N, C-alpha and C positions, 0 to 999 in steps of 0.2 A: 460695784467690784469690774475693773478691767475684766474684758475677757481673755482667755488665754490665747496666745498668739506661739507659736513651736516652732523654730526655725530652726534649720542645721544645714548640712551639705560635706558632702566627700570629694577628694582631691580628684582631678577625671586623670587618673593613669593608669586606668586597665588592667588585664592580670586579676581581677576580684580571686579572693580566697576565702578558705575558713574563717577565719577572722574577721574579717569586714563583714561576711554574713552575721556573725552571733554578736561581734562589737556593732554594725549600725546598721544591717537592711531589716535583719530579727525583731533587733531593739525599736526600729523606726516603726515596723507594721505593728508591731504589738502597742505600742505608744497609741497608733491612731483609736484602738479598740479604749485603753484603761482613759483619754483624753478626747472623747468622742465629743465633746463642747467646744474644742479649741479649734484655731484657725491654725493650719499645717503649711509652711512651706519650705520645699527641699531642693537644694540646689546644687548642681553640678561644679566642683568649684573652679575650672577649668584657668581660672584667673590666677589660683596659686602653682596652678601644674605648672608654669612655666617659671618659678622661681629657683629651680633646683633641675639641672638637666634633662631634658625631654626632646622625644622623637615629634616635631612637628607634622609631621605624614601622618600619624598616629592618632593626634588628638582630640580631633571629632568624632573617630571612631570609639575611644575611649570615652568620650562624652555620651555617644550612641549606647554604648555596654554599658554603664554605670545605670543609665534612666532604663533601659531593659530590666537590670537586675531587679531595681526596683517594680515595677508594673509586675515582672514575674512573681516577685516574693507578695506582691498584695498590694501598693501601693494604689488607690483609686483614683486617677486623674482628674477627675469630677469632680470630688469633693478637695483632695489635694494639689497645691500648685508646685509642680514638679517643671525644674528650668532649668537652662546653663546661666552661670552665673555673670560671664562674658556678653552675655544677652540683656542685661539691663546695666546699663552704664553708670548709674547711678552708684554702684558697689567700689568702683575706682574712685568717681568723683568726690565721694564721701570720704574716705580713706584721707585722700590730700587734705581736705578741710580737717578731719581731725589730727593729720600730721601736726598741725599747730598748734595743739593743744597736749602735745604727748611728750616727755621730757624723754630725754636721752637714757637717762636713769634706769625710768622703768624698763625700754626696752632693753638694755644691756643686763634685767637681774632674770629675762625669759629663757629659759634652761634650753629649749628647743634648738633657739639658734645654736646654742653653743652646742650641742652633740651633731647635728646635720652638718656645721661647718667644719667642727673638727680641728683639724692641725690647719686649714687652710682659710682662715676666718678674714685674712688680710685680702685673699683674691675672693671669698664669695659675693656675692652681689647682694647690692641693695634692696632687693622685693625679699630677699631671704632676711633681712636683717628688720626689713620696715613689714613684714607680713603679719604680725598679730595686731597692727593696727588697719588694715586689709578684713581680719577677722571680727573686729570691732565693727565698722562700717559694715560687715555682711549683715550683723543683725541688728543694730543699729536704725540700719535703715526702713528695718520692718517693724520698726519698736516693737521687739519682741519681747516675750515675757518671761520664757524658758526657752534653753540652749538644750536638748541631750551631748552629753560628752563623756569624754572615756576619764578615768580618774590623771592621768597625764596630759590632759588636756585644760582641766581646771584653772589653770595659772591662767590662761586665756581669757575666759570667764571675765576673770575678775580684772583683767586688764580691761577689759571692756565696760564692765563698771565703774573704774576708777575712770575712762575717757570723759564717760556719759557725765559721772558729775562731776570732773573737771567744767565740763559744756558747759553743764546745769548753773553752776556756780557763776560762770567766767558772765552768762548773757543774764542773768537772771532770774531764769524761772525753770520750774521741771520739766525740761520738756522730751528729753530722753528718758524713756525706761532703763531702769536698771533692770537685766535679765538674770535670771536666776539659773543655775547649772540643774540639768535631768544627769543623775550619776547613774548609771546599770553597774549595779554591787558585784553580780555574778555573774563573773566570765567575762567581765570588760576586758581584759588582756587577754588575747591568746598566744601561746608561744609556739617556738619553732617543734618542728618532730624532732628535731637533730640536736636542739639545746633548748630544755625547760627554760633557761634565763634569758634567750633572745627572743624577743617582740616574733611572732609569723610575720612575715615578709619576703614582697614579689620580686622585693631586689636581691633576697638570699641566692646564691648562685646553685644552689640545689636543688631543685625543684620536690624532691623527698622530702624538703625542707614545710611543705605547706600542702594545704589539701584548696586545688583550686575549684571554684563554684562550676566551670564546666566539666571538673572529670566523669569520666562516666563511671559504674559500680565498680568494677575489674580496679580502675587505676586507684579509687580510693583504696580498696583492703588490699593494694599490695602496699601502698604508701605509710598505710598503719602497720600494717605487720613487719615492715621495717625500721617503724621508728622507733626512736632510742627508749628503751627502760630499762629495770633492773631485775636482778633474777628473784625478787621476796616478793613472796604474795601480797594482795589489798589487805589492809588493815580494817579492821572495824570503827574507825573515824577518820573525815579528814584530814584530822590537824594531825595526826600521824603521820601523815605524807608533807610536813613543815620544810624534811628535808632529804626530799626525794620530786625536786620538779617536774621532771618528765611525767614522773608517774601520776601529779598533781594537776600536770595541765592537760590529760587525757581523761580524766576523772572529769574535770573543770568542763571540757568540750561535750560529755556523754551529759550532764547535769543541764547542762543550757539548752543543747537541743532536745532536750527529754522534757525540759522545763520539771527539773526536780532538785529535792536541796541536794548538795553534791555530797553531806553523812546520809543521805539515803540511798544515793548510787552506790558509796564503798559497803553498807552493809549489804546491800545487793550481792555484791560480788564478793565480802570480805572471805578471804581464805582462800578465794581463786588465784592463777596465776594469768599472765598478763595474756597467755595462747589462749584463753576463753573468752577475756574481755576486750582485747581488739577486732575478733570477728563480731562481737555483739555493736562494738563501738563504729566498728563499719558498715554494718547495715544501717544501722540510725541513721549514719549520717547521708549513706544513698537514697534510704526512703525521704529524707528531706531535701535532700540537694538533686534530685531525678528530675520531680516535677516542677523547678526553678529552671533547672539547664535545659529542659523540652521549651519551657515556654519561653525562654530567651532566645533560642533559636527562631522560632517562631518570629518575634517584635522583629528581629536583628533583620530577617530576611525581606523586610519591608520597611526600609530607610525612610522613605516618602509619607510615612504614614507616622513614624515615630519622628521623624522630624516635625510633623507637623501637630503632633501631639507636646514638642518640647517647645514650639513656637506660640502653639495658644498658652502653655503656662508661664512664657515669657513677657506676655502682654499682661495677663493676668497682676503676675508681681510687679510690672511696672506701674499699673496702677493705683498699688499703694505706694511703691516707691519715690513716685513723683512730690506727690504733695509733701512728704517729709524733707524732701532733700529741698523743695523749693521752701518751706519754714525755715531749712537750716539757714540755708543761702539769705534768708531775709532776716533773720535773727544775727547773721554775722555781719550785715551791710550792704551786700553786694547791692549791684543796680541790677533791675526786672530778676527774674524768675532763671533756673537752671538751664539750660541749652538744651538740654533733653529732654525739656515741658513739651507735650504736643497735645492740645486739648481733645482734637479730633481723635486720634488714636485711643485715650484711654477714654472718652466717652461712653457711658453706661456701662463700667466696668467697674465703677468707685461703688 
């Protein structure tokens, strides 16, 4: 049986918030315990970050911030591989190779391009349209067996499987592993504190729409106090909140941070108003965030050491990626090995 290899990444956009923590950071560190026998590779997706307008002066610091957040939350860089995506050129190289097998019709069905491009589709850059192929390359380059994603990203794993299957059929062997999604059911989508129908986002104009990972306890309490809710008390079942999106969102946040079932949370606070529930939620959030934020500040105060750890992770990632890209190019009939191969650099790491 093939050893489990779990690969994931997060865009290097900076400004990490509660939604990132619950949907990715907390999820990732928990998986390390649940799948202790697996190989783990986690990358900061700086190549994906440039598909939409971005600040080139902040890109490197955004990469460091995300790396610091994961280390602070419990990622052990001695056991896991943590690295910037752009430090492994094979991501971009494999994307180009896979575009020759990806029909336009497959990309036309991808819903996130339509959402991000909106009414400006004709002005959207090619990178935004083709980035699902890069996402496929991100996981196929490491022969990932599993990829943790939110429900809204499941379509991208299905595309990666389609592309891998197309490659395997075209070149007559089961070369690429078809990755399986690991989908977090509870709390995978954390919504805005100002609108329970919209996902929490750093791009929201109001800072009160989100809890930032570096917010202090007083700020967290203030934001939850101002969070939109309704005047009704909490019911005795989560199902009863189906038409109360803001209330359901706060209960989901509490349940995920406390590692409780949402029905258990509702029953604990049943009949109570949000004047009671919000302070309890703020206290719990601050309890979880404060140690992470403190450790992040320590890590970011020594950028040279953080960069050293990222560079070491990149070397380890290249050691896995280089042979896969070599074999891909051989199967496709190219002359020689891939241009990023360096036997000396990866010697002893395989």
